Phi, psi and omega in degrees: 000159183314141177068016173212164184298158185301144173241121177240140175253131175247108180279108174284133168062161178196124182259090182313138179089314182272323182252012180309304184288323181296315173300316175300310186286335170296310179294315173299322176292318179300313177303303185298329186256023170119336188297162185261329175200166179227141170251126181247131190252133179112202178274073186241029181296324181293319179291323174299317179299312178308311185295317180299313180303309176305314182297315183298324179281317188252002174101169185212201015271158172191128183245154173220135177232158179243143177218164179271341183218139175285335194304307177313307186300306183307307191287322193257005186283126182259094180151176183287156182244128173243130175250118178268120190200145182290346175279356184277173175299150183298129174313327185287336186272332192252340184297326176301319173298322182290312183308305180303312181298319177294350180295330183248343193236145166295157182244132172245128174250122186253126169230141184277175173233275179271216181292133175269140179290144180304331176297341176282314182301316185292309184290336185293142172293320192212131163256117188241139183239129179274343166199154184264026172260158173287139183205186184264139174311320176301320177291323172297316177296317178298313176301311184297320175294324179290319178298310182307312186265001181052028184086348175301333180293348188274344183250021182301147170268127178251132186274139170064042179267146171267344176204167182213152174282132174256109179315135179215150179289329182212147185080188183223143176217115174245131179246153179275143176284127182277136176275000000 
């Protein structure tokens, strides 16, 4: 998020047909809740294009890239790695330490799709669970980012937006941004 080291979401795996919407939602959640970019692994060009379109219309900055393998990113990352998994340590216990570390270093957040290889658990500085019950990776990412940024991501300024949502108690309102 702005004025802090980079936060990157690495989406592991993608099962075509099954994960199309989920992968898109991982990247959109990353964008909306303060991450700087997402790296999508596998045949995820459609998801990346959707996120780029949203960023073009509703503002950024946010980048999304597609790669064939997560291993180079995971192996070469210079900074702490957080793996979001239901098997991890409780988010409320480890987030203060992660937040402190992130003040100086870029942070890689890893979220899975199918079964996650043990090397991811081993490489992670923290394996973090937002709950130790089965749940969505989108939910885990949203809860973690909100805890990481203490809610500050909710008031983020969006650059180069063509339109913006106007909050309302009922109904929907989207306005073109006046230059």
